[in-house]
C-alpha positions as CSV (number, residue, x, y, z in Angstrom):
1,M,3.4,-44.6,41.0
2,S,0.3,-46.6,41.2
3,Q,-2.4,-46.6,44.0
4,F,-2.4,-50.6,44.2
5,E,0.9,-50.8,46.6
6,S,-0.3,-54.1,47.7
7,I,-1.6,-57.1,45.7
8,A,-3.3,-60.6,47.1
9,L,-3.0,-63.3,44.2
10,I,-5.5,-65.7,43.9
11,G,-4.0,-68.7,41.9
12,P,-0.6,-69.9,42.2
13,G,-0.2,-70.7,38.1
14,R,1.9,-69.6,35.4
15,V,0.3,-65.8,35.5
16,A,1.0,-65.3,39.2
17,H,4.1,-66.8,39.1
18,Q,5.3,-64.5,36.3
19,L,3.2,-61.6,36.9
20,G,3.8,-61.5,40.6
21,A,7.5,-61.9,40.3
22,A,7.5,-59.0,38.4
23,L,5.5,-56.8,40.1
24,H,7.3,-57.8,43.2
25,D,10.7,-57.2,41.6
26,Q,9.0,-53.3,40.8
27,G,8.7,-52.9,45.0
28,V,4.8,-54.0,45.0
29,T,4.0,-55.8,47.9
30,I,2.4,-59.2,47.8
31,E,0.0,-59.3,50.9
32,G,-0.7,-62.9,50.4
33,V,-1.2,-66.0,47.9
34,Y,-4.3,-68.3,48.0
35,G,-4.2,-71.5,46.0
36,R,-5.9,-74.9,46.3
37,N,-2.7,-76.9,45.8
38,A,-1.1,-76.2,49.4
39,E,2.5,-77.0,48.0
40,E,2.5,-74.7,44.7
41,T,0.7,-71.8,47.1
42,K,3.3,-72.1,49.8
43,K,6.3,-72.4,47.1
44,L,5.0,-69.1,45.4
45,A,4.6,-67.3,48.8
46,D,7.7,-67.9,49.8
47,K,9.4,-66.7,46.7
48,L,7.3,-63.4,46.6
49,D,8.1,-62.9,50.5
50,S,4.5,-63.2,51.0
51,R,1.9,-65.9,53.2
52,V,-0.2,-68.0,52.6
53,I,-4.4,-66.9,52.4
54,V,-5.7,-69.9,53.8
55,N,-9.3,-69.5,53.5
56,L,-10.6,-67.5,50.6
57,S,-13.5,-66.0,52.3
58,D,-11.6,-64.1,54.6
59,V,-11.2,-60.5,54.6
60,I,-8.3,-59.7,52.3
61,Q,-6.2,-56.9,53.2
62,A,-4.5,-55.8,50.2
63,D,-5.0,-52.8,47.5
64,L,-6.0,-55.2,44.6
65,I,-7.1,-58.7,44.5
66,L,-5.7,-60.3,41.4
67,L,-7.6,-63.6,39.9
68,T,-5.1,-65.5,38.4
69,V,-7.1,-68.5,37.4
70,S,-8.5,-70.1,34.3
71,D,-11.5,-68.6,32.7
72,D,-14.1,-70.8,33.8
73,A,-13.3,-70.5,37.5
74,V,-13.2,-66.2,37.7
75,A,-16.8,-66.4,38.3
76,E,-17.2,-68.9,41.2
77,V,-13.6,-67.5,42.9
78,S,-14.8,-64.3,42.7
79,H,-18.3,-64.9,44.1
80,Q,-16.5,-66.8,47.0
81,L,-14.7,-63.7,48.1
82,N,-15.6,-61.6,51.4
83,R,-18.0,-58.9,50.7
84,N,-15.8,-56.3,53.0
85,N,-12.8,-56.5,51.0
86,K,-11.8,-53.0,50.1
87,G,-9.4,-53.8,47.4
88,L,-10.3,-53.7,43.8
89,V,-10.8,-57.3,42.3
90,V,-9.3,-58.1,39.0
91,H,-9.3,-60.9,36.7
92,T,-6.0,-61.4,33.8
93,S,-8.3,-63.1,31.2
94,G,-8.3,-61.9,27.4
95,A,-11.7,-63.9,26.8
96,V,-13.9,-63.1,30.2
97,P,-16.1,-60.0,30.2
98,L,-15.4,-57.9,33.2
99,S,-19.3,-58.7,34.3
100,A,-18.2,-61.9,35.1
101,I,-16.6,-61.0,38.3
102,E,-19.4,-61.6,41.0
103,G,-20.0,-59.5,44.0
104,P,-20.3,-55.7,45.3
105,N,-16.5,-55.3,44.9
106,R,-14.9,-52.9,42.6
107,R,-14.0,-54.5,39.5
108,A,-11.5,-54.2,36.7
109,V,-9.3,-56.2,33.9
110,F,-5.5,-56.4,33.9
111,Y,-4.6,-58.3,30.6
112,P,-1.4,-58.9,29.7
113,L,-1.3,-60.2,25.9
114,Q,1.2,-62.8,26.6
115,S,1.9,-66.4,26.6
116,F,3.1,-67.6,29.9
117,S,5.2,-70.6,31.2
118,F,6.9,-71.3,34.7
119,D,10.3,-70.9,33.3
120,K,9.9,-68.4,30.4
121,H,12.3,-65.2,30.7
122,I,9.6,-62.5,29.8
123,I,10.7,-59.1,28.3
124,W,7.9,-56.9,30.2
125,E,8.7,-53.9,28.3
126,N,7.5,-55.7,25.2
127,V,4.3,-56.9,26.7
128,P,1.0,-55.0,26.0
129,F,-1.4,-54.6,28.9
130,C,-5.4,-54.2,28.2
131,L,-7.1,-52.4,30.9
132,E,-10.8,-52.1,31.7
133,A,-12.3,-50.5,34.6
134,E,-15.9,-49.6,36.1
135,N,-14.7,-46.1,36.9
136,D,-11.7,-43.8,35.8
137,E,-9.9,-43.7,39.4
138,D,-9.2,-47.7,39.2
139,L,-8.3,-47.3,35.4
140,N,-5.9,-44.7,35.9
141,G,-4.5,-47.1,39.1
142,L,-4.3,-49.9,36.7
143,G,-2.4,-47.8,34.2
144,G,0.3,-46.7,37.2
145,L,0.5,-50.6,38.0
146,A,1.2,-51.5,34.2
147,E,3.6,-48.7,33.5
148,L,5.9,-50.4,36.2
149,L,6.5,-53.0,33.8
150,S,5.6,-51.8,30.3
151,Q,4.6,-48.5,28.3
152,R,2.4,-50.7,25.7
153,I,-0.7,-49.9,27.7
154,H,-4.3,-50.1,26.0
155,V,-8.0,-49.4,27.1
156,L,-10.3,-52.2,25.8
157,S,-13.7,-52.8,26.5
158,S,-14.7,-56.5,27.1
159,D,-16.2,-56.9,23.6
160,Q,-13.0,-55.4,22.1
161,R,-10.7,-57.7,24.2
162,K,-12.7,-60.9,23.1
163,S,-11.7,-59.9,19.5
164,L,-8.0,-59.5,20.5
165,H,-8.0,-62.7,22.1
166,L,-9.7,-64.7,19.0
167,A,-7.1,-63.0,16.9
168,A,-4.0,-64.0,19.6
169,V,-5.4,-67.7,19.6
170,F,-5.0,-67.4,15.3
171,A,-1.4,-65.8,15.5
172,N,0.1,-67.4,18.3
173,N,-1.7,-70.9,18.8
174,F,-2.9,-72.0,15.5
175,A,0.5,-70.7,14.3
176,N,2.3,-73.2,17.0
177,L,0.3,-75.9,16.1
178,M,1.1,-75.2,12.2
179,F,4.9,-75.9,13.6
180,E,4.2,-78.8,15.5
181,L,2.5,-80.2,12.6
182,S,5.5,-79.4,10.2
183,E,8.0,-80.8,13.0
184,D,6.2,-84.3,12.7
185,L,6.5,-84.4,8.9
186,L,10.2,-83.6,9.5
187,A,10.6,-86.4,11.8
188,K,8.8,-88.9,9.7
189,A,11.5,-87.7,6.9
190,E,14.0,-88.0,9.3
191,I,15.1,-84.4,9.1
192,D,16.1,-82.3,11.9
193,R,13.5,-79.4,12.7
194,S,16.4,-76.9,13.2
195,I,16.5,-76.7,9.4
196,L,12.9,-74.6,9.1
197,H,14.4,-72.0,11.8
198,P,15.5,-69.7,9.7
199,L,12.6,-69.7,7.4
200,I,10.3,-69.3,10.5
201,L,12.2,-66.5,12.0
202,E,12.1,-64.9,8.7
203,T,8.2,-65.2,8.4
204,A,7.7,-63.5,11.4
205,N,10.0,-60.8,10.7
206,T,8.4,-60.1,7.4
207,V,4.8,-60.1,8.6
208,L,5.7,-57.4,11.4
209,M,7.2,-55.3,8.4
210,Q,4.1,-55.1,6.3
211,S,0.7,-56.4,6.2
212,A,0.3,-60.3,6.4
213,N,-1.7,-60.5,3.0
214,L,0.9,-58.9,1.1
215,S,3.4,-61.5,2.8
216,Q,1.6,-64.8,1.8
217,T,4.0,-66.9,-0.7
218,G,3.9,-70.4,-1.5
219,P,2.1,-72.8,-4.0
220,A,-1.5,-71.8,-3.2
221,A,-0.5,-67.9,-3.5
222,R,1.2,-68.6,-6.6
223,G,-1.2,-70.8,-8.1
224,D,1.0,-73.8,-8.7
225,K,-1.7,-76.5,-8.9
226,K,0.7,-79.5,-9.8
227,T,2.5,-78.6,-6.6
228,I,-0.6,-78.4,-4.4
229,E,-1.5,-82.3,-6.1
230,M,1.8,-83.6,-5.2
231,H,1.7,-82.2,-1.5
232,R,-2.2,-83.7,-0.9
233,E,-0.8,-87.1,-2.8
234,L,2.0,-87.1,-0.5
235,L,-0.3,-86.4,2.6
236,G,-2.9,-89.4,1.9
237,E,-6.4,-89.3,2.2
238,D,-8.2,-89.7,5.1
239,N,-6.2,-87.8,7.7
240,S,-6.3,-84.8,9.6
241,Y,-3.1,-83.6,7.8
242,R,-4.8,-83.6,4.5
243,E,-8.0,-82.0,6.0
244,I,-6.0,-79.1,7.6
245,Y,-3.8,-78.8,4.2
246,D,-7.0,-78.7,1.9
247,R,-8.7,-76.0,3.9
248,L,-5.9,-73.9,4.5
249,T,-4.7,-74.3,0.9
250,N,-8.2,-73.4,-0.5
251,E,-8.2,-70.3,1.8
252,I,-4.9,-69.0,0.6
253,Y,-5.6,-69.8,-3.0
254,N,-9.0,-68.2,-2.9
255,R,-7.9,-65.0,-1.4
256,S,-5.0,-65.0,-4.2
257,H,-7.3,-65.7,-7.3
258,E,-10.3,-64.5,-8.8
259,Q,-11.1,-68.2,-10.2
260,K,-11.8,-70.4,-7.1
261,L,-9.8,-73.5,-6.5
């Protein structure tokens, strides 16, 4: 069992809704919720059998103060906290260093490597938690808290977490952009987007089984220059689709062949 039996949530966004509910379901007391949007804050507090924290500068009676705010707001919000708070101040960002938490309070990071939305069902046992703290006692306490939800726990430094977050942007956000662009191309050709679903699932399953460089297929990997040229003509010139296609095709081709494209 974690030493953190009560938590205050600062910021009623997607992470707070999902993570707060998951911890509440495991018996962790949500001592209070603070947010600038009064309606959203009250809604989340009611959902978690909690109260609304009216002033951020008031003393917060919680073992852990969880900053579920945007990356850019971590320093500002932590600076506003009462210096007499006894709880560990923790942010949930993958890109923000531990040092961004300002003030004299104990600091740590509790980063769930997952994309969040308000209505998404999360299988928490599959979610990696990346932890960082200034001392072993707090680190062990965070480990106990994470173990309420998942056994996939990693202790990473701020620099390691930055690299992980960057890799996640490539694997998740950039990959999702490719799905969006492919849907646009299908829509223009009046083809239902579901036709690609089996291919998308197979691609994801294959890359989980072996290294991504061994999974690469397609005209650039094979060196099919006539097909590449056909694609380029179909896309036309002077547009973002063509630019993205050319950059990615060149990258794949040059990784797969000694002679560059």
